[in-house]
N, C-alpha and C positions, 0 to 999 in steps of 0.2 A: 250354611257354611260347612257343617259337619258332613252333610251328604256329598258336597263337592270334594272334600278331603278324602272321603271313602272311595268315591269313583276314581279319583286320581291315583290313590294308593293301589287299588285293584288293577287299574289299567297298567300302571308301571310294573307291578309285580307279575302280571300275567303276560305282558307284552313279549318277553322272550319265548314263550310257548308258541305264539303265533308267527314269530319271525323266522322260524326254521324252514329252510328249503329242502334239507336232506331228510331222508327217512330216519325216524327215531328208533334206535335199538335199545329197548329196555331189557336190562339184565341185572344180575346180582351185584355188579360193580357200580351201577349208576342209579339204581332205584330201590327204595325200600320203604317199609312201614316202620314208623317210630311209635312205640307205646311206652308210657311212663306215668309218673306221678309228680305233683307239685305241692308245695306247702309255702304259705306266706302269711304276712301280717297286713291286714287292711289299713289303709291310710286315708286321710281326708274325710269325705262324707261317710265312706264305708267304715272307717275306724271309729266313728261315733256310735255305730250300732252292731259292730261285729268285732270279735277279738282274734279270730284265726280263720284261715282259709286252707282248705285241702282239696286237691283236684286230681283229675285224670287228664292226660295229654295224649292225643292220637293224631298222627301226621302221616301223610304220604309224600315222599320227596323224590325228585328227579334231579340228578346232577348233569348240568350242561357240559361242565368240564370239572377238573378236580377241585376248583375253587368256588364255583357258583351253583347253588342248589335252589330250586323253587318247588312249591307244592301247595297242598291244602292242609288246613289244620282244624281240628274240632276237639271236643272234650267236655269237661264239666268242672267248674270250680264252685265248691260249696262254701259259703260264708256263714260261719257259726254265730248266731245271734247272741248278744249278751244282754243282761238285765231282762227287760220285758219285751225285747225284740226277738222275732222269729228268724230262723235260718232262711237264707235265700241263695240263689245261685245264678251262674252265668254259663250259657252254652254258646261258645263262639263258633262261627262259620267264617273262616278266613283263608286268604291266600297268604303265603309267606315266602320270604327270600332270605337266604343265608349265604354269607361269604366265609369260606374256610381258608385261612392263611396258609396252612400246610396240611398234608394228609392226616397227621395226628397233631392236635394242638388247639390253638385259639380259634374261635369263630365268633361272629356277631351276625345278627339278623333281626327281623321283625315280622310280626303278623299284622295284617290289615284286613278288617272285615266288619262283621256285625255281631254284636253280643246280645243274645236273647236272654232276658231276665226271667227267672222262675221264682215263685213265692213272693212277688212284689205286686201290689195292686196298683192299677192306673199307670203302669210303665212297661212298655214292651221291650225296651232295650235301646241300643244305639251303636254308634261307631265304636269299634273295638280295635285297640292298638296294643301290641305286646312286644316291645323290644327286648332282646336277650343278648347276653354275652356269656361265653362259656368255653369249656374244654370238650374235645371230641376225639374218639378213635374209631376204629372200624366197627365196634359193637355198641359203644355207649356215648351219650351226650350228657354232660352235667353243666348246668347253667344257672345264672342269676337272671331274674326278670323283673320288669315293671309292667304291670297290667293295668290298663285304663279302659273303661267302657264309658263313653260320653252318652249317658242315658237321657231319655226324655225328662222334661220338667227340671232341667238344669241340675241334674244329679250326676256326679262323676263317681263311679265305683272303681277305686284304685287299690292295688296291692303290690307289695314288693316281696320277693321270695326266691326260692330255689326250686329247681326241678331236675329230674333225671329221666332219660328215655333210653330204651333198648332198641337197637336197629334189627328189624326182622327182614332179612334179605329175600327179594323175589328170586325164584330159581328159574 
Protein backbone atom coordinates (compact mmCIF):
# COMPACT_ATOMS: atom_id res chain seq x y z
CA UNK A 1 0.00 0.00 0.00
CA UNK A 2 2.85 2.38 0.81
CA UNK A 3 4.33 1.87 -2.65
CA UNK A 4 0.96 2.63 -4.27
CA UNK A 5 0.72 5.90 -2.29
CA UNK A 6 4.30 6.75 -3.31
CA UNK A 7 3.58 6.16 -7.01
CA UNK A 8 0.36 8.18 -6.88
CA UNK A 9 2.08 11.05 -5.04
CA UNK A 10 4.98 11.21 -7.49
CA UNK A 11 2.65 10.96 -10.48
CA UNK A 12 0.40 13.76 -9.26
CA UNK A 13 3.34 15.91 -8.23
CA UNK A 14 5.22 15.55 -11.50
CA UNK A 15 2.20 15.49 -13.81
CA UNK A 16 2.26 19.27 -14.45
CA UNK A 17 5.85 18.97 -15.70
CA UNK A 18 4.81 16.69 -18.54
CA UNK A 19 1.53 18.45 -19.35
CA UNK A 20 3.23 21.57 -20.74
CA UNK A 21 2.83 22.16 -24.45
CA UNK A 22 4.71 25.47 -24.52
CA UNK A 23 8.44 25.91 -24.26
CA UNK A 24 9.59 26.36 -20.69
CA UNK A 25 11.56 29.54 -20.07
CA UNK A 26 13.65 29.09 -16.93
CA UNK A 27 14.81 32.41 -15.48
CA UNK A 28 15.49 34.10 -12.14
CA UNK A 29 11.79 34.92 -11.71
CA UNK A 30 10.49 31.34 -11.94
CA UNK A 31 13.29 28.93 -10.95
CA UNK A 32 15.73 28.74 -8.10
CA UNK A 33 17.66 26.56 -5.71
CA UNK A 34 16.60 26.58 -2.06
CA UNK A 35 19.23 25.76 0.57
CA UNK A 36 18.66 25.76 4.30
CA UNK A 37 18.46 24.04 7.66
CA UNK A 38 15.82 22.24 9.72
CA UNK A 39 15.49 21.44 13.41
CA UNK A 40 12.89 19.29 15.08
CA UNK A 41 11.71 16.96 17.77
CA UNK A 42 11.26 13.25 16.97
CA UNK A 43 7.83 11.82 17.78
CA UNK A 44 6.30 8.31 17.87
CA UNK A 45 8.85 5.48 17.30
CA UNK A 46 11.71 7.93 16.66
CA UNK A 47 10.95 9.79 19.89
CA UNK A 48 11.72 6.62 21.85
CA UNK A 49 15.33 6.52 20.61
CA UNK A 50 16.15 10.12 19.68
CA UNK A 51 15.80 13.46 21.40
CA UNK A 52 16.52 15.97 18.61
CA UNK A 53 16.90 16.17 14.85
CA UNK A 54 18.96 18.64 12.84
CA UNK A 55 19.19 18.67 9.08
CA UNK A 56 20.00 20.27 5.76
CA UNK A 57 17.34 21.03 3.14
CA UNK A 58 18.16 21.35 -0.58
CA UNK A 59 15.53 21.94 -3.27
CA UNK A 60 15.23 22.92 -6.90
CA UNK A 61 11.95 24.68 -7.72
CA UNK A 62 10.14 25.82 -10.83
CA UNK A 63 7.07 28.12 -10.70
CA UNK A 64 4.37 27.39 -13.28
CA UNK A 65 2.62 30.59 -12.28
CA UNK A 66 2.95 32.94 -9.28
CA UNK A 67 1.01 30.50 -7.10
CA UNK A 68 2.15 26.96 -8.00
CA UNK A 69 5.68 25.61 -7.67
CA UNK A 70 7.02 22.09 -8.20
CA UNK A 71 10.46 20.61 -7.86
CA UNK A 72 12.78 18.04 -6.37
CA UNK A 73 13.99 17.87 -2.79
CA UNK A 74 16.80 16.16 -0.93
CA UNK A 75 18.96 16.82 2.10
CA UNK A 76 19.82 15.03 5.30
CA UNK A 77 18.14 14.82 8.71
CA UNK A 78 20.28 13.52 11.58
CA UNK A 79 18.43 12.02 14.55
CA UNK A 80 20.61 12.29 17.65
CA UNK A 81 20.37 9.07 19.66
CA UNK A 82 19.64 9.15 23.35
CA UNK A 83 20.68 6.75 26.10
CA UNK A 84 22.27 3.68 24.51
CA UNK A 85 20.96 4.39 20.99
CA UNK A 86 23.21 5.57 18.15
CA UNK A 87 22.54 8.48 15.81
CA UNK A 88 20.77 7.68 12.55
CA UNK A 89 19.59 9.68 9.58
CA UNK A 90 17.27 10.08 6.62
CA UNK A 91 18.25 11.14 3.11
CA UNK A 92 15.08 12.00 1.18
CA UNK A 93 14.73 11.85 -2.58
CA UNK A 94 11.38 13.45 -3.31
CA UNK A 95 9.28 15.54 -5.59
CA UNK A 96 7.40 18.43 -4.07
CA UNK A 97 4.57 20.81 -4.79
CA UNK A 98 3.91 24.18 -3.12
CA UNK A 99 1.01 26.57 -3.31
CA UNK A 100 1.77 30.25 -2.68
CA UNK A 101 -1.29 32.32 -1.79
CA UNK A 102 0.42 35.67 -2.53
CA UNK A 103 3.85 36.81 -3.81
CA UNK A 104 4.90 37.36 -0.17
CA UNK A 105 3.12 35.50 2.59
CA UNK A 106 1.55 32.17 3.39
CA UNK A 107 2.37 28.95 1.53
CA UNK A 108 1.68 25.27 2.00
CA UNK A 109 3.04 22.21 0.28
CA UNK A 110 4.38 18.73 0.67
CA UNK A 111 7.21 16.43 -0.39
CA UNK A 112 6.50 12.89 -1.60
CA UNK A 113 9.24 10.38 -2.25
CA UNK A 114 11.55 7.85 -0.65
CA UNK A 115 13.54 8.30 2.55
CA UNK A 116 16.82 6.35 2.67
CA UNK A 117 17.87 5.46 6.22
CA UNK A 118 21.46 5.68 7.39
CA UNK A 119 22.89 4.12 10.53
CA UNK A 120 20.02 1.61 10.88
CA UNK A 121 20.55 -2.13 10.49
CA UNK A 122 18.04 -4.22 8.53
CA UNK A 123 16.08 -1.23 7.23
CA UNK A 124 16.59 0.54 3.91
CA UNK A 125 13.92 3.21 4.35
CA UNK A 126 10.49 3.79 2.86
CA UNK A 127 7.80 6.19 1.75
CA UNK A 128 8.71 9.77 2.69
CA UNK A 129 6.09 12.47 3.26
CA UNK A 130 6.86 16.00 4.49
CA UNK A 131 3.93 18.48 4.57
CA UNK A 132 4.84 22.10 5.33
CA UNK A 133 3.17 25.42 6.06
CA UNK A 134 5.05 28.67 6.27
CA UNK A 135 5.91 32.20 5.21
CA UNK A 136 7.89 33.18 2.11
CA UNK A 137 9.24 36.24 0.36
CA UNK A 138 11.54 36.66 -2.64
CA UNK A 139 14.61 35.48 -0.73
CA UNK A 140 13.51 33.36 2.27
CA UNK A 141 11.12 30.58 3.29
CA UNK A 142 10.41 29.92 6.97
CA UNK A 143 8.16 26.96 7.70
CA UNK A 144 6.84 24.37 10.12
CA UNK A 145 6.91 20.74 9.02
CA UNK A 146 5.83 17.24 9.90
CA UNK A 147 8.18 14.63 8.46
CA UNK A 148 7.27 10.94 8.27
CA UNK A 149 9.21 8.08 6.75
CA UNK A 150 7.14 4.89 6.62
CA UNK A 151 10.17 2.60 6.88
CA UNK A 152 10.35 -1.17 6.51
CA UNK A 153 9.55 -3.46 9.45
CA UNK A 154 6.57 -1.25 10.46
CA UNK A 155 8.76 1.54 11.80
CA UNK A 156 7.57 5.10 11.30
CA UNK A 157 10.24 7.76 11.75
CA UNK A 158 8.46 11.02 12.47
CA UNK A 159 9.48 14.51 13.50
CA UNK A 160 7.88 17.93 13.84
CA UNK A 161 9.94 21.06 13.53
CA UNK A 162 10.86 24.27 11.81
CA UNK A 163 13.03 25.07 8.82
CA UNK A 164 14.39 27.99 6.85
CA UNK A 165 15.70 28.10 3.29
CA UNK A 166 17.37 30.81 1.23
CA UNK A 167 16.45 31.16 -2.45
CA UNK A 168 19.45 31.15 -4.77
CA UNK A 169 18.21 32.53 -8.11
CA UNK A 170 19.22 31.06 -11.45
CA UNK A 171 20.55 33.82 -13.72
